[in-house]
C-alpha positions in Angstrom: -81.0 104.7 22.6 -79.2 102.7 19.9 -77.0 100.0 21.5 -73.8 98.7 20.0 -75.5 95.4 19.4 -78.2 97.1 17.4 -75.6 98.5 15.0 -74.5 95.0 14.1 -76.2 92.3 12.1 -76.7 88.9 13.6 -73.7 87.3 11.9 -71.3 90.1 13.1 -72.6 89.9 16.7 -72.2 86.1 16.8 -68.7 86.5 15.5 -67.9 89.0 18.2 -69.3 86.6 20.9 -67.3 83.7 19.4 -64.1 85.8 19.4 -64.7 86.8 23.1 -65.3 83.2 24.1 -62.2 82.0 22.2 -59.9 84.9 22.9 -61.6 87.0 25.6 -60.1 89.5 27.9 -57.8 88.6 30.8 -60.0 89.9 33.6 -57.6 89.5 36.6 -58.5 92.1 39.2 -58.1 89.4 41.8 -55.7 86.5 41.5 -55.0 83.5 43.7 -51.5 82.3 43.2 -51.0 78.7 44.1 -47.3 77.7 44.3 -45.6 74.3 44.5 -43.8 73.2 47.6 -40.1 72.7 46.7 -38.5 69.4 47.7 -36.3 71.3 50.2 -39.3 73.0 51.9 -41.1 69.6 51.9 -38.2 68.0 53.8 -38.1 71.0 56.1 -41.7 70.6 57.0 -41.3 66.8 57.5 -38.4 67.5 59.9 -39.6 70.6 61.6 -37.9 69.6 64.9 -34.5 69.9 63.3 -32.5 73.1 63.2 -31.8 74.0 59.5 -28.1 73.2 59.7 -28.9 69.8 61.1 -31.5 69.3 58.3 -28.8 70.1 55.7 -26.4 67.6 57.3 -29.1 64.9 57.3 -29.9 65.5 53.6 -26.2 65.3 52.7 -25.7 62.1 54.8 -28.5 60.3 52.9 -27.0 61.2 49.5 -29.2 64.2 48.5 -27.7 66.9 46.3 -28.1 69.7 48.7 -26.8 72.4 46.4 -29.3 71.4 43.7 -32.2 71.3 46.2 -31.4 74.8 47.4 -30.8 76.1 43.9 -34.2 74.8 42.7 -35.9 76.3 45.8 -34.3 79.6 45.1 -35.2 79.6 41.4 -38.8 79.0 42.3 -38.9 81.8 44.9 -37.3 84.3 42.5 -40.0 83.3 40.0 -42.8 83.9 42.5 -41.4 87.2 43.5 -41.2 88.4 39.9 -44.9 87.4 39.3 -46.1 89.1 42.5 -44.2 92.3 41.6 -45.7 92.3 38.1 -49.2 91.8 39.5 -48.9 94.4 42.2 -47.6 97.0 39.8 -50.9 96.5 37.8 -52.9 97.0 41.0 -54.0 93.4 41.1 -55.1 91.9 44.5 -53.2 88.7 45.1 -53.6 85.8 47.5 -50.7 83.4 47.8 -51.3 79.8 48.8 -49.2 76.7 48.9 -50.7 73.8 46.8 -51.1 71.8 50.0 -53.2 74.5 51.8 -55.3 76.3 49.2 -59.1 75.9 49.4 -62.2 76.2 47.2 -62.9 79.6 48.8 -59.6 80.9 47.3 -61.0 79.9 43.9 -64.4 81.6 44.5 -62.6 84.8 45.6 -60.4 85.0 42.4 -61.0 86.1 38.8 -58.0 83.9 37.8 -56.0 81.2 39.5 -52.3 81.0 38.7 -50.5 77.8 39.3 -46.7 78.4 39.7 -44.6 75.3 39.6 -44.8 72.5 37.0 -47.4 70.0 35.7 -47.8 68.4 39.1 -48.7 71.7 40.7 -51.1 72.4 37.8 -52.9 69.1 38.3 -53.4 69.5 42.0 -54.5 73.1 41.6 -57.0 72.2 39.0 -58.8 69.9 41.4 -60.5 72.8 43.2 -61.8 74.3 40.0 -65.0 72.4 39.3 -66.4 74.4 36.4 -65.3 76.6 33.5 -66.1 79.9 35.3 -62.6 80.6 36.7 -59.6 80.0 34.4 -56.5 78.3 35.5 -53.1 79.5 34.1 -50.0 77.5 34.7 -46.6 79.2 35.0 -43.5 77.0 34.9 -41.1 78.1 37.6 -38.3 75.8 36.7 -38.3 75.1 32.9 -34.8 73.7 33.0 -36.0 70.7 35.0 -39.8 70.6 34.3 -41.4 70.0 31.0 -44.4 72.0 31.8 -46.7 70.7 29.1 -49.8 72.1 30.9 -48.2 75.6 31.5 -49.0 78.6 29.4 -45.5 79.0 28.0 -45.3 75.5 26.5 -44.2 74.7 23.8 -42.5 78.1 23.5 -39.2 78.1 25.5 -37.8 81.4 24.4 -39.5 83.6 27.1 -36.7 85.2 29.2 -39.0 86.0 32.1 -42.5 85.3 33.6 -43.2 89.0 32.9 -43.1 88.3 29.2 -45.7 85.5 29.6 -47.9 87.8 31.8 -47.6 90.6 29.2 -49.1 88.2 26.6 -52.0 87.4 28.9 -52.8 91.0 29.8 -52.6 92.2 26.2 -54.9 89.6 25.0 -52.3 87.6 23.0 -53.9 84.3 24.0 -57.0 82.2 23.3 -59.0 80.2 25.8 -58.7 76.5 25.8 -61.1 74.1 27.4 -59.5 70.8 28.7 -62.2 68.2 29.2 -62.2 66.1 32.4 -63.8 62.9 33.7 -66.4 62.7 36.4 -66.1 59.7 38.7 -68.9 58.2 40.7 -68.0 55.5 43.2 -71.1 53.7 44.6 -73.6 56.5 45.1 -71.1 59.3 45.6 -69.3 61.5 43.1 -65.7 62.0 44.0 -64.7 65.6 45.0 -62.2 65.9 42.2 -62.4 65.7 38.4 -59.9 63.8 36.3 -57.7 66.0 34.1 -55.1 63.5 33.1 -56.0 59.9 34.0 -57.5 57.6 36.6 -55.7 54.3 37.3 -57.7 51.4 38.6 -55.4 48.7 40.2 -54.2 47.0 43.3 -52.5 49.1 45.9 -49.7 46.5 46.0 -48.3 46.7 42.5 -47.2 43.1 42.4 -50.8 41.9 42.7 -52.9 41.2 39.6 -55.9 43.5 39.1 -59.2 41.8 38.7 -62.4 43.7 37.7 -65.4 43.8 35.3 -65.5 46.5 32.7 -68.5 47.7 30.6 -68.0 50.2 27.8 -71.3 52.1 27.0 -74.0 49.5 26.5 -71.7 46.6 25.5 -71.7 43.4 27.6 -69.4 43.4 30.6 -66.1 41.6 30.5 -64.1 40.2 33.4 -60.4 41.0 33.1 -57.1 40.4 34.8 -54.3 42.7 34.1 -51.7 45.1 35.6 -54.4 47.7 35.9 -56.8 49.8 33.8 -56.2 53.5 32.9 -59.1 55.8 31.9 -57.8 59.1 30.4 -58.5 62.3 28.6 -56.8 64.0 25.6 -54.7 66.0 28.1 -53.7 62.7 29.7 -52.9 61.1 26.4 -49.5 63.0 26.4 -48.7 61.9 29.9 -48.2 58.5 31.6 -50.6 56.7 29.3 -48.5 57.8 26.3 -45.7 55.6 27.6 -48.2 52.7 28.0 -49.5 53.0 24.5 -46.4 54.0 22.6 -44.0 51.7 20.7 -40.3 51.9 20.9 -37.9 51.5 17.9 -36.9 47.9 18.9 -40.5 46.7 18.8 -41.2 48.5 15.5 -38.1 46.8 14.0 -39.3 43.4 15.2 -42.7 43.9 13.5 -41.1 45.1 10.3 -38.9 42.1 10.3 -41.9 39.9 10.5 -43.5 41.8 7.6 -40.3 41.4 5.6 -40.4 37.6 6.1 -43.9 37.6 4.5 -43.0 40.2 1.9 -39.3 40.4 0.9 -39.9 43.6 -1.1 -39.7 45.8 2.1 -36.3 47.3 2.9 -35.9 47.9 6.7 -33.8 51.0 7.4 -33.3 53.2 10.5 -35.2 55.9 8.7 -38.2 53.6 8.0 -38.2 52.4 11.6 -38.2 56.0 12.9 -41.0 57.0 10.5 -43.3 54.1 11.4 -42.6 54.6 15.1 -43.3 58.3 15.0 -46.5 57.8 13.0 -47.8 55.2 15.4 -46.9 57.2 18.5 -48.5 60.4 17.2 -51.7 58.4 16.7 -52.1 57.7 20.4 -52.1 61.4 21.3 -55.1 63.7 20.9 -56.0 67.2 22.0 -57.3 67.9 25.5 -60.1 70.0 24.1 -61.7 67.0 22.5 -64.5 65.7 24.7 -63.3 62.1 24.3 -62.8 59.6 27.1 -60.3 56.8 26.3 -59.1 53.6 28.1 -56.1 51.3 28.0 -55.5 48.0 29.8 -52.0 47.5 31.1 -50.6 44.0 30.3 -54.0 42.2 29.9 -53.9 38.5 30.8 -55.2 36.6 27.7 -53.9 33.1 28.3 -56.0 30.2 29.6 -59.6 30.9 30.7 -59.2 34.7 30.6 -59.5 36.9 27.5 -59.6 40.6 26.9 -61.4 42.2 24.0 -61.8 45.6 25.5 -58.1 46.5 25.9 -58.1 50.0 24.2 -60.6 52.4 22.8 -63.0 55.2 23.6 -66.4 55.3 25.3 -69.0 57.8 26.4 -69.5 55.9 29.7 -67.3 53.3 31.4 -68.5 51.2 34.3 -66.0 49.1 36.4 -66.9 46.7 39.1 -64.2 45.8 41.6 -63.3 42.1 42.0 -59.8 42.6 43.5 -58.2 42.1 46.9 -57.2 45.7 47.8 -57.8 47.9 44.8 -57.9 51.6 44.6 -58.6 54.5 42.3 -55.6 56.8 41.7 -56.3 60.2 40.1 -53.7 62.5 38.4 -50.9 61.1 40.4 -52.0 62.5 43.8 -55.6 61.7 44.8 -56.5 58.2 46.0 -59.6 56.4 47.2 -60.3 52.7 48.1 -62.3 50.6 45.7 -63.5 47.5 47.7 -64.6 44.3 46.0 -68.2 44.6 44.7 -68.1 48.4 44.4 -69.1 49.9 41.1 -67.5 53.0 39.7 -68.8 55.0 36.7 -66.8 57.3 34.5 -68.2 59.9 32.1 -67.4 63.3 30.6 -69.7 66.3 30.9 -69.1 69.4 28.9 -69.6 71.8 31.8 -66.9 70.0 33.8 -64.2 71.3 31.5 -61.3 73.3 32.8 -60.7 76.7 31.2 -57.0 77.3 30.5 -55.1 79.5 28.0 -53.0 79.0 25.0 -50.6 81.8 24.0 -50.6 83.1 20.4 
């Protein structure tokens, strides 16, 4: 029997395999839908002893915008119902889980995991996907209030419904995107989560100075004091750490003024300030598909006996030894573990730890 592969030359077959890896088919016979917990439902769970009317009165009395909380909850529920109806019409088996209650078994059961909420829901959902085998697709349930940088529809904002986004997926109008993550080892143990955005190393009391030793690759270690250390990915370079690294127009104008004092030929204008600021801020962002681990030190102390030469850069492996009072590791804005004095943490990227996501085309 002549197989399809036998009819193609090696170059053609490699191109087909490359196309399948990049574009692929959206095999979604079984889907686990992981949804956010709205602020209203969170408050409801925290005050489960209160009748709903009393809960509403309590929220109003403390200054919460009850109408807004309910409207956002309702928008999210409408979005979930639309997605479920779409999937069931296609004959797709669906499990629905709250982000607080879904487990690894829900990932193992599914062909695809859908995260329905915003970037926070996406980050927490990703923590259970420990390899590239099962893709994660983010659907933004409240685009009016949530940026949704990690969701499938970003940066396109002209989709009138979630069904349009799902149509794109099921008709193959997307390509796979691998987002590289950071593996963390504390002492002898690997943490049960991978870092998609960033890991912050600092004191649990924010007003305390962070003290640690950092080693980048095979360089000599350096003791530093600072407001904390952030180790991040390309995905994370657009998040919190972007605001650590970026420059505002006031600071750019100050720097240009200094340049002008040294070289009077420069003419400082709002347009020049904006161009320089934009160029610099674009330089601190890179694609999450790049297997590059970066670090940035927040407000390093460089006066007196302390110096800091490793304040920003990239590395294949970073080792940090805790010297602080009560430090911790804080991952992707939700996971936390203690980092006692003398403990050593190692950070590295491995290609098979990447998260498989989608990019609409």
